[in-house]
C-alpha angles and dihedrals in degrees: 000000000000114000121182124200118192114198109203100012100199131139098318096036092051092051092049090054093047093052101034109015091102088067088072130067091222135012127198124184138182137215130185095245139027091245091055091045092053089061093060113102133200094015140089103258130224135177112228125162101166095280120114112309111253124233095269096052092041090053091050091048088050090061098034120121094181131031124190114196116201099153110116123230123260133204090286095052128254115001095200094055090044097050104025104022094103092052090047091051092055095044104118096186096051113127104160143023122191120195121197109216133158141251083236086094089077119083126233111285098179089252098312120137127266134189141179090287092059112107109246109238105160120206094212139055089244092056092046089054088052093052091052093047093048088055091047092054095047090049089050092052091047092050094048097038093239126134111253122188123191114207112200104204127205121214107315123227134161140114110001093003112073147092092272090062091044091053092049092047093046095241099109117116132187101215112179123206115168112254094000118144133172130207119230142186133189112237089234090059089050090053088050091050093051092050091049091049090055090055094040101038094159093066117100119334079213117045125178111218109200136121126256100263125054103200142184111268095230092058091057091053091048091050094048092049091052090052093057096036102245133125112261116237115266118274115259125196111242092226092061099034119117104234138159115251088252094053092045091051092061088063093054092078121061119179143134116233121211119219100192095123090051092054102034101027101040095025094231115164103200115235086203108033090172138017089258094068093040097051092042090054090050092052090052 
């Protein structure tokens, strides 16, 4: 019996369950609040906020064969290991753990390429927390003798979360910073990567999940606007743009992320190899 437990079933976790949940005999998923859990469909729901796992979640973990962890770290480390680590350590059927991390663990390279062999040296506190938690999960897997794969995700887009929606909602911006590129990945391609990881658990343990073409952010907005027949917003120089500290911090790191292991190691053929295919499909 294959039983999947998704810890932190947000945008990406829900999409994985939608596309691949039928490959399991049972699926459990957690959310941080009862209201959020009530919105989860097609799964057995649990509330989990990093405190001690309740009896229902602990019982699900005890029978789990696969665990997908999407909950981000907080200022005390990894909430899943903190609240459910004991249950995971005692889970006798567990064969695989997937941890969804971020390419934010890589430092700024001035636009040069990085891959899984690049030493993670994050520029931000968020990235440094991720590096620590990645190490914690890999150590947990080594101690327990269970395969752990860390998926470092690029900027996620997909249904309901994309530049088409931003243009329609009036929130799209064309910020221009010379030489700046961002890496992206469609949520369906993330789901495919996770599914491939489950079948090829020996690959990695670190896998970058990004599309084939890091691109300037203003180019993506212009392309999306052309597809729906609207004028793109005016270009704004990054140096003079009014941005929140969080938004400005994303522009402090400029790198290109290789996905060779995703393609050749996991055998994933991206449905959306660049933003063009992905956005065009969303328009359709």
